[in-house]
Structures are given as structure tokens and as C-alpha cells.
N, C-alpha and C positions, 0 to 999 in steps of 0.2 A: 552458525551456532546451533545447528540442529543436532539432536541426539544421534549417536552412531546407529542405533538400532534401526532407524529409518533408512540410513545409508546403506546398511548391510543388505537390505533386501534388493539392492540394485545388482548384487553379485549372484543371485540364485538362478537367474534365467540364462538360457543359452540360445544361440541362433536357432537351433532346431526346434525350439519351443515357440518361436515368434513368427507372426505374419510379416512378410517383407514387401517393400514397394519395389516391384521389378526385380526382386531377389537381390538387392543390394545389401551389403553387410558392412557395418560401421564398427570399428574398434575404437573406443574412447579411452585414451591413456591419460591419466591425471595423478596428482599427488596431493591433493588438498580436498578436505571434507567441507566443501562450501555449497550453500543453497543454490547458487547460480549454476554450478556444475551439475548438481542433481536436476535442476530444471532442464539443462540441455539434454541430459540423458533421457528424461521422460518425454520431452518433446520429440526427439529423434526416434524414440521407440514407436511413436505414432506412424512413422513413415518407413522405417527401415528395420532390418534385423540389427540389433545392437548387442554387443558384448563390451564389457568394461575390464580395464586393467588398472586398479587402484594401486600405485607403486608402493604405498606404505604398508598395504596388507597383503596384496595378491602375488608379490614377486616370489614367495616361497612356495606357493601352491599352484601357480599358473605359469605356463611357459610362453613368454612373449612371442618368440619366434613362430611357434605353432599358430597362435592366435592371428598374427599378421599374415601368415601364409593363407589363412581361410577368410580374409576380409577383402573388401574392395577399397575401402578408405580408412586410413589411420588418421584419427582426429586427436591431436595432442593439445591439452589444456596447459599453457604456460610453456615457454621456450627455455626450460631449465634442465637440470641434471637428468631427471627421470625421462625426458624426451630424447636424449641423445641416441640411445639404442633403437627406440621406436622409429626415429627418422632414418637411421642407418639401415635397419632392416626393411623399412617401407620401400626405400629406394632399391635395395638388393632384390626384393621380390616384385618390383615393378608395381607397387601399389600407389595410389594417389595419397598424398600426405597433406593435411590441413592443420595448421598450427594457430592456436590463439596466443599471440605474443603480447602478453599483457603483465601488469604488475611488476614484481620484483625482477622478473626474467630480463626485461629490456630497459629497466629504469637506469638512469645515469645521474645519481645524486650524490657525488663524492662528499659534499658538504656534510651529509648525515650518514655517510658510510652505508648507502642503500643502493642496491641494484647490481646484478651481474655485470651490466654494461659499464659500471663505474670503475671497474678494476681491470687492468690490462690482462691479467691472468686468468680471468673468468669470462671476458666478453666474447671470447671465441665460441662459447657454448651456445648462446642464443643465435649467434651469426651462423654456426654450422647448422642448426636446426632449421632456421629460416631459409638458408640456401638450399636445403634439401627438401623443402616444402613446395608443393605445387600451388598452394594458396596460403597467404598469411592473413590472419584476421586481427584487427584492432578493435577495442571496445569503445573508443572515443577518438575524436580528431587529435587531441593532445597525445594520446597513446600512439596514433598513426605517425605523428610527427617524430616521436621517440624512436620508433622502428626505422624510419627513414634516415634519421641522423646516425643511428647504429650501423646501418648497412652501407651507407655512402654510395649506393648504386640503385639502379631501377629494380624495384621489388613490387610484385603484385600484392598490394595491400588493400583489403576490403574492410571498411568500418562497419561493424554490426554491434550496436550498443547492447548492454545488458537489458533484459526484460523483466518486468515485475508483475506479479499477480495482484490485481487490485482487490480481489476477494480475500486473498490471504492477509493483506494489510489494509484493514478497514478503517474508515473514519467513522467512528461510532458517536453520534451526536448525543447519545444518552449518557455518555461518560463526561463528567464535568472536567474541563481543563484546569490543570493546577499551574501556578507560576513556578515552573520547574525547568531547569535547563539540563538536557541530557546530551551525552556523547557516547558512541558505541564503537567497539573495536577491541580485539585481544591486545593485550599490552606486554611488550618486552622492551628493552632499552631503546631499540631502533625505532619501533612504532611509536613509542612515548614521545620522542622528539619529532618524528616525521608527521604524525597525525596531530601535533600541537596540544598534546594533553598537558604538557608543562604550561603552555599558555592558558589553557582552559582553567587549570588550577589557580593561576595568578589572577585571572579575571574574576574568579569567584569571590575574591575577598572584597570586591567592590559591592557585592550584593549579599551581605551577611545574613539576611533573613530569607533568602531564596535557596532552596536546595539545588545543588549541582550533582548530578548522578552519572558516574562514568561506568558504563556496562561492558563486561567482557572478562574473559579469563586473564588472570594476572600472573606473569612469569616471576620466578623469584629474583631475577636480576634487576627488576624495577622496583621492588618493594621499598628499597631505601629511598627512592625518589618520591614516593607517595605518602610516606609516613608523616611528612610535615605539611601536608595539605591543610587548607583552612578547614575549620570545623563543619562548615556547611557542604563539604564535598564528601560524597560517599562513593566508594569503589565496591561494586557488587560482586565482583568475580563472575564466573560463568553462570548464565541463567538459561532456563528452558525457552524454547520458541514462544510458548504462551506468555511467560513472564516478560520477555522482550516486547511482545505486542502490547502488553499492558502499559509499559512505559511509553511506548510510542503514542498510544491513544490518550494518555493522561498529560503528558508534557506539553507545555506551551511552546517551548523553543528547543531546537536542536542546534548545537554548536560544533563546528569542526574546523580548527584553525590549521589545516594541513599545509605542509610545505610541498608536498607531492601527492597526487592521487591519479591512478590510471582512469578511474571512473568516479567512485564514490557511492557504493551500493547502500550503505547505512543511511546516507543523506537522502537518497531516493525512497527508501523504505519508510523513513520518518516523515517525509513529505507526503507519501501516500496515506499516512495515518492522520494528516493534518497539522504536523508540527511546522512551525515557522523556522526556516533555516538561517543560520548565520555561518558564513564560510568565508574562507580566504579567496581572493581572485587569483587563483593559481591553478595551473595545469587543467584538469578536465571539469572542475567544480562548477565554473560558469556554464558549461554545456548542460549540466544537470539542473541547476537551480534556475537559470534564465532570470526573469524579472520577478520571480516569486519568493524572494527573500532578501537578506541584507548581506552586503560584502564588507570585508576587512582587508586592507593591504597587509602583506606579510612583512614585518610584524609591527603593528601600530596599536599600542595598548589603549590610547584614548578613543580611537575609533572602534575598537573591539568593545569597550565598555558601552559606548553609545549604541552600537549596533545590537548588543544583547538587550539593552533597555528597550529599544524600539520593538524588538521581537516579543519581548514579554508583554508589551502593552499594544501589540498589533490587533487588528480586528480578526474576528473568526473567519471572516471573508477571505483574508490572505491565506490562512491555513487550508480553506477549501480550494483556493486557486492553486495552491502548491500541489494538492492531490490531483487536480484536474490535469496539470502539466505532466506529471509522471504517468498517470493513467493513459493519457492520450499519446504522448511522445515515446514512452519506453514500456509499451505493453509486451507481455510475453507472446502475444499473437504476432506482432510485427517481427520480433526476433526469430520465431519459429519459421515464418515465411522467408525471411532472408537467409536463415541457415540452410533450408532445403533448397533454395535457389543456388547458393554457393556450392553445395555438394553436387547438384545436378550439373552445373557449369563445369565444375572441376573434373568430374567423371568423364564428360564429353571431350575434354581436351586430349589432343594426341600427344 
């Protein structure tokens, strides 16, 4: 949810302007303006010469083939449409290709019309990219299982979880916690169901005096679904990074009743700020939350009401333990170390 101005600074540097580690050059190809992708770019720039190709903005002003010819490693974020040409050209020019095969690209959730792998006419896209990659990265063990099920063959898959900056997401004890339940994520019709925002709205009616705040950009296709939300539910629309941090630091509880998650970055960010998480015991969410929150079977309304009530009345110690888990297990430093190890190992392969 970061403003684009920060992202655009990532496109102004070129390989010739950077110090490189053993002169290796990495081309990062991506199609989503996400904080975790920006973090990867900045981390890798500390070790290599890095150029970026942001498919949504750069395809009209940068020639992908020329960039690939001049790099050592093509690093593709998401095994989706934008990665097809990058994977093909990477193999043509005998470059090492590493793909982060996460999220929508490898999801197979036909019940909610989610994922390229859920449709027979699009699942060839992630399969092609992964087959033409020298290394495939998952962001959770649940994500790794998805990739394995999609490929149905031996594939070199390395799990490197997302990393989070504990200084960016601070637990500020000077800020008084409010009995407020938040959830975070951009909303369209598919994410509205997949992330359980419809369930979140339904649970809110059991807590009429507690504010429930859903934070994130709202697409027009979902406005009809949210107009009948209980009066204690607020939809903020897009907010700045600083505003989002304020919600994380004030809210007592964070709820996410997802049907599917490759990781759950917003859950981790909220935990770093001391929110007590309430999540479904599905996909990757137990890997993130561990024993530092409350779980709900998908979908058990009574259990969800009970879990939210427990989170709202939990001790401050549980919020502090939630932060400690993310800061210790999913630090940016750990991801950086593992990314560099993967790149070095991949480059050495014959």
C-alpha cells in the first residue's frame, strides 16, 4: 500500500551506477507494487548490481530482451503472465532464472474462482515459467505444497518466507490500545470472499459497540456487497503507510478469515505492531501466527465470535509475544541471507 512515488525511485538507477558483488547483475521482473517486492529490490542492491522491469510501467520504455542479455540472473516475482517472456528469454540467452511462485499464480482455489492453476486454460502459464526456472521459491510450506501439486513432478523448490522490518512496524507502548478489530487488504469481488471480509462483516454484528475497520483500496465491483455492512463496520479505502501503521498500533485485534493465503503479510505486520491475531486454520496462516493468536475453523460463526472476544480481552503480553514471533522468525535479515545464498547456489550450477 506504499505510495508510488517511493516505488518509482527504484527505476532510476542502472547497473553502471551501482557497486556489484563479484560483478553479478540481477534483473528483477515484477508486476505488483508491493512492499515485500520493494524490500527484495533494496536488499539485493546491497549485494549485486540490480535493474528492475516493472511490467505495468516499464514495458513501453525498456526493452526486456536487452536487459536480460546484460544480466546474470533473471529474478521473476510471481509465475504469472508477465513472467512468460522473461523466462523464455532467460533460457534463450542462457541466464539463470529464479521464480518466486506465490500467490494467485500457483493458487488452485476453484471454489472461489481464484488462481491461474485453478483453470485448465491458464495453469500452463505458471507451469511453463517454473519448468524454465533454475530455482523456484515458495514463501511458505503451504505455498510449496501448492507448487508441488501443480507440477506433479520433481521440482527444485526452496522455501524462503517473507521478511519484515521490526523498526518499520513498531509496537509503541505510548499509544493506548483501543478495543477495535481491523483487517487489511485491497478489495475486489474475489478477494472479498477469499480473505473472508464477508465473514468479517457478519461477525461485527455481534459486537455493535466495537469498531471494525477494513483498510484498503475498494474496487467498484465490491461496493454493492459492502453497502449493507453493520453500522460499526468502516471501510477506509486506500490509506498511506503512516495511516496504516497508526491503525496497527491502536487496534487490539486483527482478524482475517481467509479461505486461502500464500503467506499473510498483513497478519505479520499487525502482529509486529502488537495486534492479537484471529485467523482461520487454513493454508499458511498457522505458519505465521503459531501459538500467538486465536484460530477459527473455516467457517464456524460461533467459534469466530468467541475468538474475537478472546482477542479483544487478551493481555498486552500476548500482543508483545505476537511481535516477538514475527521479529524473530520472519526478519528481513533472515530473508536477505537466504536470498543471497539461493542466488549464489543457482549461479554456481552447471
